[in-house]
C-alpha positions as CSV (number, residue, x, y, z in Angstrom):
1,M,-21.3,136.6,195.0
2,L,-18.0,135.6,196.7
3,G,-16.5,132.2,197.2
4,T,-15.1,131.5,200.7
5,F,-11.5,130.3,201.1
6,I,-11.6,129.0,204.7
7,T,-9.0,127.0,206.7
8,E,-9.6,125.9,210.3
9,W,-8.3,123.7,213.1
10,S,-5.0,121.8,212.8
11,D,-5.7,120.6,209.3
12,G,-6.2,124.2,208.2
13,G,-2.9,125.2,209.8
14,K,-1.1,122.5,207.8
15,M,-2.8,123.6,204.6
16,C,-1.7,127.2,205.2
17,E,1.8,126.1,205.9
18,S,1.9,124.1,202.7
19,F,1.7,127.2,200.5
20,L,2.5,130.2,202.8
21,A,5.6,129.0,204.6
22,G,7.7,128.5,201.5
23,E,8.7,130.5,198.4
24,E,6.6,133.0,196.5
25,E,6.0,130.5,193.8
26,A,3.7,128.4,196.0
27,Y,1.3,131.1,197.2
28,R,1.3,132.7,193.7
29,A,0.1,129.4,192.2
30,V,-2.7,129.2,194.7
31,A,-3.8,132.8,193.9
32,E,-3.8,132.1,190.2
33,Q,-5.9,129.0,190.6
34,L,-8.4,130.8,192.9
35,A,-8.8,133.6,190.3
36,A,-9.3,131.0,187.6
37,I,-12.0,129.2,189.6
38,A,-13.9,132.5,190.1
39,Q,-13.6,133.4,186.4
40,F,-14.7,129.9,185.2
41,Y,-17.7,129.7,187.6
42,R,-18.5,133.3,187.1
43,F,-18.6,134.5,190.7
44,D,-17.1,137.8,191.9
45,G,-14.1,137.0,194.0
46,W,-13.2,135.6,197.4
47,L,-13.7,136.0,201.2
48,V,-10.5,134.8,202.8
49,N,-11.2,133.3,206.3
50,I,-8.2,131.9,208.2
51,E,-9.6,130.3,211.4
52,N,-6.3,128.8,212.6
53,S,-3.1,130.3,213.9
54,L,-0.1,130.8,211.5
55,S,3.6,130.4,211.9
56,V,5.7,133.5,211.8
57,T,6.7,132.9,208.2
58,A,3.2,132.1,207.0
59,A,1.9,135.2,208.8
60,R,4.6,137.3,207.1
61,N,3.6,135.9,203.7
62,M,-0.1,136.3,204.1
63,P,-0.3,140.0,203.1
64,H,1.7,139.1,200.0
65,F,-0.6,136.3,199.1
66,L,-3.6,138.7,199.5
67,Q,-2.0,141.3,197.3
68,C,-1.3,138.6,194.6
69,L,-4.8,137.1,194.9
70,T,-6.4,140.6,194.7
71,A,-4.4,141.5,191.6
72,Q,-5.2,138.2,189.9
73,V,-9.0,138.5,190.7
74,H,-9.1,142.0,189.3
75,Q,-7.5,140.9,186.1
76,A,-9.7,137.8,185.7
77,V,-13.1,139.1,187.0
78,P,-14.3,142.6,186.1
79,G,-15.4,144.3,189.3
80,G,-14.0,141.4,191.3
81,K,-13.3,141.7,195.1
82,V,-11.2,140.0,197.7
83,L,-12.2,140.5,201.4
84,W,-10.4,139.5,204.6
85,Y,-12.2,138.2,207.7
86,D,-11.3,139.5,211.1
87,S,-9.6,136.4,212.6
88,V,-5.8,136.1,212.4
89,L,-3.4,138.9,213.6
90,K,-0.2,140.0,211.9
91,S,1.7,138.0,214.5
92,G,-0.1,134.8,213.3
93,E,-2.2,134.5,216.5
94,L,-5.9,133.6,216.1
95,R,-7.8,136.3,218.0
96,W,-10.9,138.1,216.8
97,Q,-10.7,141.8,217.2
98,N,-14.3,143.0,216.3
99,E,-12.7,146.1,214.8
100,L,-10.0,147.3,212.4
101,N,-6.8,148.1,214.3
102,D,-3.0,148.0,214.2
103,H,-3.0,144.2,214.7
104,N,-4.9,143.4,211.5
105,K,-4.7,146.5,209.2
106,V,-1.9,144.9,207.2
107,F,-4.4,142.5,205.7
108,F,-6.9,145.3,205.0
109,D,-4.2,147.2,203.2
110,A,-3.5,144.2,201.0
111,C,-7.0,143.6,199.6
112,D,-10.4,145.2,198.8
113,G,-12.1,145.0,202.1
114,F,-12.3,143.9,205.7
115,F,-15.2,141.9,207.3
116,T,-15.2,142.4,211.1
117,N,-16.3,139.8,213.7
118,Y,-19.7,140.3,215.3
119,N,-19.2,141.2,219.0
120,W,-18.4,144.9,218.5
121,K,-19.6,148.0,220.4
122,D,-19.9,151.6,219.4
123,G,-16.4,152.5,220.6
124,Q,-14.9,149.9,218.3
125,L,-16.8,151.3,215.4
126,L,-15.4,154.7,216.2
127,R,-11.8,153.3,216.3
128,T,-12.5,151.4,213.0
129,R,-13.7,154.5,211.3
130,E,-10.5,156.4,212.3
131,M,-8.3,153.5,211.2
132,A,-10.0,153.1,207.8
133,G,-9.4,156.7,206.8
134,E,-10.8,157.3,203.3
135,R,-11.7,153.6,202.9
136,L,-14.8,153.6,205.2
137,C,-17.0,151.8,202.7
138,D,-14.4,149.0,202.4
139,V,-15.0,147.9,206.0
140,Y,-17.9,145.5,206.3
141,V,-19.1,145.4,209.9
142,G,-20.5,141.9,210.8
143,V,-24.0,141.5,212.0
144,D,-25.0,138.0,213.2
145,V,-28.8,137.8,212.7
146,F,-28.9,134.9,215.2
147,G,-27.6,137.3,217.8
148,R,-25.0,135.0,219.2
149,G,-22.5,136.4,221.8
150,D,-22.5,139.9,223.0
151,V,-24.0,141.8,220.1
152,V,-26.0,145.0,219.7
153,G,-29.0,143.4,218.0
154,G,-30.1,140.4,216.0
155,G,-33.3,138.9,214.6
156,F,-36.0,141.6,214.2
157,D,-33.7,144.0,216.2
158,S,-30.9,143.8,213.6
159,D,-31.8,147.3,212.5
160,K,-30.3,148.6,215.8
161,S,-26.9,147.3,214.6
162,L,-27.3,148.7,211.1
163,R,-28.3,152.1,212.5
164,L,-25.0,152.4,214.4
165,I,-22.9,151.0,211.5
166,R,-24.4,153.4,208.9
167,N,-24.1,156.4,211.2
168,H,-20.4,155.8,211.2
169,G,-20.4,155.6,207.4
170,L,-19.3,152.0,207.4
171,S,-20.5,149.1,205.2
172,V,-22.3,146.0,206.7
173,A,-22.0,142.3,206.3
174,I,-25.3,140.7,207.3
175,F,-24.5,137.1,208.4
176,A,-27.1,134.3,208.4
177,P,-30.3,136.1,207.3
178,G,-31.6,132.5,207.0
179,W,-32.6,133.0,210.6
180,V,-36.0,134.1,209.3
181,Y,-36.6,130.5,208.1
182,E,-34.4,128.5,210.3
183,H,-35.6,130.1,213.6
184,L,-39.2,131.0,212.8
185,G,-40.0,128.1,210.4
186,P,-41.9,127.9,207.1
187,E,-45.3,129.2,208.4
188,D,-45.8,132.8,207.3
189,F,-42.3,132.8,205.8
190,L,-42.9,135.5,203.2
191,H,-44.5,137.8,205.7
192,N,-41.6,137.3,208.1
193,E,-39.1,137.8,205.4
194,N,-40.6,141.0,204.2
195,R,-40.8,142.2,207.8
196,F,-37.1,141.5,208.4
197,W,-35.9,143.3,205.3
198,G,-38.4,146.1,205.7
199,L,-37.0,146.9,209.1
200,L,-33.5,147.2,207.5
201,A,-34.6,149.1,204.3
202,E,-33.9,152.5,205.7
203,W,-30.2,151.6,206.1
204,L,-29.7,149.7,202.9
205,P,-29.1,151.3,199.5
206,T,-31.6,150.5,196.7
207,H,-29.9,149.6,193.4
208,G,-32.3,151.0,190.8
209,V,-33.1,149.7,187.3
210,G,-30.4,151.0,185.0
211,S,-31.6,150.1,181.5
212,L,-34.6,149.4,179.3
213,P,-36.5,147.3,178.4
214,F,-37.5,146.5,182.0
215,G,-40.1,143.9,182.8
216,T,-41.1,141.5,185.6
217,R,-43.9,139.0,186.3
218,F,-43.0,139.1,190.0
219,S,-42.0,135.5,190.0
220,L,-40.1,134.2,193.1
221,G,-38.7,131.2,191.2
222,M,-41.1,128.9,193.0
223,G,-44.8,128.4,193.5
224,R,-47.5,126.1,194.8
225,R,-49.0,126.0,191.3
226,H,-47.9,127.2,187.9
227,F,-49.7,129.6,185.7
228,S,-49.4,130.7,182.0
229,N,-51.3,133.8,180.8
230,G,-53.5,133.6,183.8
231,Q,-54.5,129.9,183.3
232,E,-53.4,127.3,185.7
233,N,-51.3,124.7,183.9
234,G,-49.6,122.9,186.8
235,T,-51.1,121.9,190.1
236,K,-47.9,120.7,191.9
237,P,-45.4,122.8,193.9
238,W,-42.3,123.8,191.9
239,Y,-39.0,125.4,192.4
240,N,-36.6,127.0,189.9
241,L,-34.5,129.9,190.9
242,S,-33.5,130.6,187.3
243,S,-37.1,131.8,186.7
244,Q,-36.9,134.3,189.6
245,E,-37.6,137.9,188.4
246,I,-37.0,141.3,189.8
247,Q,-39.0,142.0,192.9
248,P,-40.5,145.4,193.8
249,L,-40.0,147.6,196.9
250,Y,-42.4,146.1,199.4
251,T,-44.2,148.4,201.8
252,S,-46.7,148.2,204.7
253,H,-47.8,151.3,206.5
254,R,-50.7,153.3,207.7
255,L,-51.3,156.8,206.2
256,P,-51.3,160.0,208.4
257,T,-54.9,160.9,207.2
258,G,-56.3,157.4,207.8
259,G,-56.3,154.4,205.5
260,W,-53.5,152.0,204.8
261,L,-51.3,150.4,202.1
262,R,-49.5,147.1,201.8
263,T,-47.7,145.3,198.9
264,R,-46.9,141.7,199.2
265,C,-46.1,138.6,197.1
266,C,-49.0,136.2,196.7
267,L,-48.8,132.5,195.7
268,Q,-52.5,132.0,195.3
269,D,-52.8,133.4,191.8
270,A,-50.5,134.6,189.0
271,W,-50.4,135.7,185.4
272,C,-47.2,133.7,184.6
273,G,-45.1,131.6,186.9
274,G,-46.1,131.0,190.5
275,S,-46.7,134.4,192.1
276,S,-48.1,137.9,191.6
277,L,-47.9,141.2,193.5
278,L,-50.9,142.0,195.7
279,L,-51.7,145.6,196.4
280,E,-54.2,146.0,199.2
281,G,-55.3,148.8,201.5
282,A,-57.9,151.5,201.9
283,I,-58.1,155.0,200.4
284,P,-58.7,157.4,203.3
285,P,-61.9,159.6,203.4
286,N,-61.7,162.8,201.4
287,T,-58.6,161.4,199.5
288,N,-58.8,160.7,195.8
289,H,-56.0,158.3,195.5
290,I,-53.0,156.7,197.1
291,T,-49.7,155.6,195.5
292,A,-47.7,152.4,195.9
293,R,-44.0,152.9,195.0
294,L,-42.7,149.8,193.2
295,F,-39.4,150.3,191.4
296,S,-36.5,152.8,191.6
297,F,-34.7,153.8,188.4
298,Q,-31.2,155.2,187.8
299,M,-31.0,156.1,184.1
300,R,-31.6,158.8,181.6
301,A,-35.2,158.8,180.3
302,P,-35.9,158.1,176.6
303,Q,-37.8,160.6,174.6
304,R,-40.8,158.3,174.4
305,L,-41.6,155.1,176.4
306,Y,-44.3,152.5,176.4
307,L,-45.7,150.8,179.5
308,V,-47.7,147.5,179.6
309,L,-49.6,146.6,182.8
310,I,-51.4,143.3,183.3
311,Y,-53.6,143.2,186.4
312,K,-56.9,142.1,187.9
313,H,-59.2,143.5,190.6
314,E,-60.3,141.3,193.4
315,D,-64.0,141.1,194.2
316,S,-63.7,143.9,196.9
317,S,-62.0,146.4,194.5
318,Q,-64.7,147.5,192.1
319,G,-64.7,151.0,193.6
320,V,-61.2,151.8,192.4
321,T,-59.1,152.1,189.3
322,I,-55.3,151.6,189.0
323,A,-52.8,153.2,186.6
324,P,-49.0,153.5,186.4
325,E,-47.3,156.7,187.5
326,L,-43.7,157.8,186.8
327,T,-41.5,160.4,188.5
328,T,-38.5,162.1,186.9
329,Q,-35.6,164.4,187.9
330,E,-34.4,167.1,185.7
331,S,-31.0,166.4,184.2
332,H,-29.1,169.2,186.0
333,S,-30.4,168.1,189.4
334,C,-28.6,164.8,189.1
335,Y,-25.3,166.5,189.4
336,N,-26.2,168.7,192.4
337,V,-23.6,168.1,195.1
338,D,-26.1,168.8,197.9
339,M,-28.5,165.9,197.6
340,F,-30.9,167.5,200.0
341,A,-31.2,170.6,197.8
342,Q,-32.5,168.7,194.8
343,P,-36.0,169.8,193.7
344,E,-39.0,167.6,194.1
345,P,-39.4,164.9,191.4
346,T,-41.9,165.6,188.6
347,R,-44.9,163.3,188.5
348,H,-46.2,161.9,185.2
349,K,-49.3,160.0,184.4
350,P,-48.8,158.1,181.1
351,S,-51.6,158.3,178.6
352,P,-53.6,155.2,177.9
353,L,-52.8,153.6,174.5
354,L,-56.0,151.8,173.6
355,T,-54.9,150.7,170.2
356,P,-51.1,150.5,169.5
357,P,-49.8,151.4,166.0
358,P,-50.2,148.4,163.7
359,H,-46.4,148.0,163.3
360,L,-46.1,147.7,167.2
361,A,-49.1,145.6,167.8
362,Q,-47.1,142.4,168.2
363,L,-44.7,144.0,170.6
364,L,-47.4,145.6,172.6
365,R,-49.9,142.8,172.6
366,G,-52.8,142.7,175.0
367,C,-53.6,146.4,175.1
368,G,-57.2,146.8,176.2
369,Q,-57.9,143.1,176.2
370,R,-59.4,140.9,178.9
371,G,-57.9,137.5,179.5
372,A,-58.3,134.5,181.7
373,P,-60.4,134.9,184.8
374,G,-60.4,138.6,185.5
375,W,-57.0,139.5,184.1
376,Q,-56.8,142.5,181.8
377,G,-54.0,144.3,180.0
378,R,-53.5,148.1,179.5
379,C,-50.9,149.9,177.5
380,Y,-49.6,153.5,178.0
381,E,-47.3,155.9,176.4
382,L,-45.3,158.9,177.8
383,E,-43.1,161.5,176.1
384,L,-40.2,163.0,178.1
385,Q,-37.4,165.4,177.5
386,N,-34.0,166.0,179.2
387,C,-34.6,164.2,182.4
388,F,-33.8,161.0,184.4
389,L,-36.2,158.3,185.4
390,N,-36.7,158.2,189.1
391,E,-39.5,155.9,190.3
392,L,-42.3,153.8,188.9
393,S,-45.5,153.6,191.1
394,I,-49.0,152.4,190.9
395,A,-51.8,154.9,191.7
396,V,-55.0,153.5,193.1
397,S,-57.9,156.0,192.7
398,R,-61.5,155.9,193.8
399,R,-64.0,155.7,191.0
400,H,-66.5,158.1,192.7
401,S,-65.8,161.0,195.0
402,G,-67.0,160.6,198.6
403,Q,-66.2,160.8,202.2
404,D,-66.1,157.1,203.0
405,E,-63.0,155.0,203.2
406,V,-62.6,152.8,200.1
407,P,-61.0,149.3,200.6
408,F,-59.2,147.7,197.7
409,A,-57.2,144.6,196.7
410,C,-55.6,144.5,193.2
411,R,-53.2,141.9,191.8
412,L,-50.4,142.8,189.4
413,G,-49.3,140.0,187.0
414,E,-46.8,141.7,184.7
415,I,-45.4,145.1,184.1
416,W,-43.1,146.3,181.2
417,V,-41.4,149.6,180.5
418,M,-39.9,150.0,177.0
419,D,-38.0,152.6,175.1
420,A,-40.0,153.3,171.9
421,A,-36.8,153.8,169.9
422,H,-35.6,150.3,170.9
423,L,-38.9,148.7,169.9
424,Y,-38.7,150.3,166.5
425,S,-35.2,149.1,166.0
426,R,-36.3,145.5,166.9
427,L,-39.1,145.4,164.4
428,P,-37.1,144.1,161.3
429,T,-35.6,141.2,163.3
430,A,-38.2,140.5,166.0
431,A,-38.8,136.8,166.3
432,A,-36.6,136.2,163.2
433,S,-34.4,133.5,164.7
434,Q,-35.4,129.9,164.5
435,I,-34.4,126.8,166.5
436,L,-33.2,124.7,163.6
437,S,-32.7,121.4,165.5
438,I,-33.0,119.7,168.8
439,E,-30.5,117.1,169.9
440,V,-31.4,114.3,172.4
441,A,-29.1,112.6,174.8
442,H,-29.2,110.3,177.9
443,L,-32.4,108.7,176.7
444,Q,-33.7,106.2,179.2
445,W,-37.0,104.2,179.3
446,R,-38.5,102.8,182.5
447,R,-41.5,100.7,183.2
448,P,-42.8,101.4,186.8
449,S,-45.4,98.6,186.3
450,S,-46.7,96.3,183.6
451,E,-49.2,98.9,182.5
452,E,-47.0,102.0,182.8
453,L,-44.1,103.4,180.7
454,S,-42.0,106.5,181.3
455,V,-39.0,108.2,179.6
456,S,-36.2,110.5,180.7
457,L,-34.0,112.4,178.3
458,T,-31.9,115.6,177.8
459,L,-32.8,118.1,175.1
460,R,-30.2,120.5,173.7
461,W,-30.6,123.2,171.1
462,A,-28.9,126.4,169.8
463,Y,-30.4,129.9,169.9
464,P,-28.9,133.5,170.0
465,P,-28.5,134.3,173.8
466,S,-29.3,138.0,173.2
467,E,-32.8,137.2,171.8
468,A,-34.2,134.8,174.4
469,K,-35.3,135.5,177.9
470,C,-36.1,131.9,178.4
471,F,-37.6,128.9,176.7
472,H,-40.9,127.1,177.2
473,V,-40.7,123.3,176.7
474,H,-43.9,121.6,175.5
475,Y,-44.7,118.0,174.6
476,R,-47.5,116.2,172.8
477,S,-47.9,112.5,173.6
478,G,-50.4,109.8,173.0
479,S,-50.5,109.4,169.2
480,C,-50.5,105.6,169.2
481,V,-53.5,105.2,167.0
482,S,-55.1,107.3,164.4
483,G,-57.4,110.0,165.6
484,P,-57.4,113.7,166.7
485,E,-54.0,115.2,167.5
486,P,-53.4,115.2,171.3
487,P,-53.1,118.6,173.0
488,L,-49.8,120.4,173.5
489,L,-48.8,120.5,177.1
490,L,-46.2,122.7,178.9
491,I,-43.7,120.6,180.7
492,G,-41.3,123.3,182.0
493,E,-39.2,126.4,181.5
494,A,-35.5,126.5,180.6
495,H,-33.1,129.4,181.1
496,A,-30.4,127.9,179.0
497,P,-30.5,125.9,175.7
498,L,-30.7,122.7,177.7
499,F,-33.6,120.9,179.5
500,R,-33.8,117.6,181.4
501,V,-37.0,115.6,181.1
502,T,-37.4,113.1,184.0
503,D,-39.8,110.2,184.3
504,L,-42.4,111.6,181.8
505,R,-45.3,109.2,181.7
506,V,-46.1,108.2,178.0
507,P,-48.6,105.8,176.4
508,N,-47.7,102.1,176.6
509,A,-47.4,101.0,173.0
510,A,-49.3,97.8,172.2
511,S,-47.6,94.8,170.5
512,E,-46.6,95.5,166.9
513,T,-47.6,99.2,167.1
514,S,-45.7,102.4,167.5
515,C,-46.4,105.7,169.3
516,R,-45.3,109.3,168.7
517,L,-43.9,111.6,171.3
518,E,-43.2,115.2,170.2
519,F,-41.2,117.9,172.0
520,L,-41.4,121.6,171.1
521,V,-39.2,124.4,172.4
522,E,-40.7,127.9,172.3
523,P,-38.3,130.9,172.6
524,V,-39.6,133.7,174.8
525,S,-38.1,137.0,173.6
526,R,-36.8,139.6,175.9
527,E,-39.4,142.1,174.6
528,G,-42.2,139.7,175.2
529,V,-42.8,139.1,171.5
530,Q,-44.8,135.9,170.9
531,V,-42.7,133.8,168.6
532,A,-44.6,132.0,165.7
533,A,-44.9,128.3,166.2
534,A,-43.2,127.7,162.9
535,L,-40.0,129.0,164.4
536,W,-40.1,126.7,167.5
537,G,-37.7,123.8,167.8
538,K,-39.3,120.3,167.2
539,L,-38.2,116.8,168.0
540,L,-40.2,113.7,167.2
541,L,-39.6,110.4,168.8
542,V,-41.3,107.2,167.4
543,Y,-41.2,104.2,169.7
544,S,-42.6,100.7,169.9
545,N,-43.0,98.4,172.9
546,P,-39.6,98.4,174.7
547,K,-38.5,95.1,176.2
548,L,-38.0,96.1,179.8
549,P,-38.3,94.3,183.2
550,S,-41.9,94.3,184.5
551,T,-41.2,96.2,187.7
552,G,-38.9,99.2,188.2
553,G,-36.4,98.2,185.4
554,S,-34.8,100.6,183.0
555,T,-32.6,100.6,180.0
556,N,-30.8,103.0,177.7
557,A,-31.9,103.5,174.1
């Protein structure tokens, strides 16, 4: 995630002159501040894009500024990068080259990488490759997905550009992939998005999972409704990118022997959050099963691991069963120089764990249980030795042998892969931390009408960051008179020890009476351990009838 330092037009030229046409002290101060900004806001460096001409002095100082900025970013941000965009030449002239050449290589030499303009041809890629030498991967060839100008391919033809770029061993900068939404619109967006990236998948590296525990509920960080443990607890559309979780490798293809397989995100139903993963297809005749590849791993396998799978069959899928499948590579094969000589991966089918050991029951809850409409949980265990985890897949198998094609549609709600040794080490302290107190700030009451009352406030609390994946914020409202305790309702999810409640409707307290409003914060552990309610944070507000304007007024309390 890079910030963009961009100057353009006459104002941009004046800005560049202000710190590049003078002494070293000026451009060094700018470099130090840019590095400090990246460090403070926790992004990974800068793309420097100078879209205006430079004076001779400013052009001469620009490589020194880049060197200084690169050094400062490397010092302030681990793994940080500084890239230069193909715009200004070493003479100071603004003229896009669409390649790396003698006119702009001085900037490439002064930083971590070079981002070319978009109107290149194959011959320019060849010259760029020769000019880059051993730094091929540091040249990011621009691909404009909108296809503006004289380009090789854009839109759903962007793979044509990537094929040429990758064949030359160069890296790629995919510009404006928002084309999928901006050009095609919101209808069928997820289908179009998967199609766009699916066409590019052959030319893009997959960054595998590198550590355990690993888990996902396939949340996109948005939804048309909200679900918790398979139950719908919110009927309005929502959007929170902080709750986005790791997505699988999507696929859609027909099999050589007949049948087909597709994986896609689905917003109609979910286990937790707003989406689930839908596996659909048909097992070909005379074939026992087909396999959907979901996740790639790049890590040494533990001696024993546990898997948890929460799923449901759609009505048309009673003729199939599903189960996880893992592949591994032997340790020595990972160091084979010739990647094409590596042996075939070893396939493993984890054994069902119907009843987990008592001391692990809390960590592996849900094994063999059926939940809200149609959801069911299964646990598995697998012992391994001296190998590396390669891939996690789901095998869909026919229940009965036969020659007919078997259609299926199964929904995955959650999947976990855990190192058994890590789970044992967590037992003494699992769910041991408690939210001791909740602070409230920015409290504001509002009366939309004479019969309605709402409140807005900010909740803050403290909790060890290493122990919480997120927090569920609940509230209980309506205790204005004696009677049964009102139900506890989920109001939202927080991914930091801070949550803003906005215009929450609460009971309107009658004259000379008071009402209770209770907020509870539930930590959600990284291992999925259910934290006892006694350890949740609690805040109780007692309020009486506020004196507020009758329509739309508000006040602070």
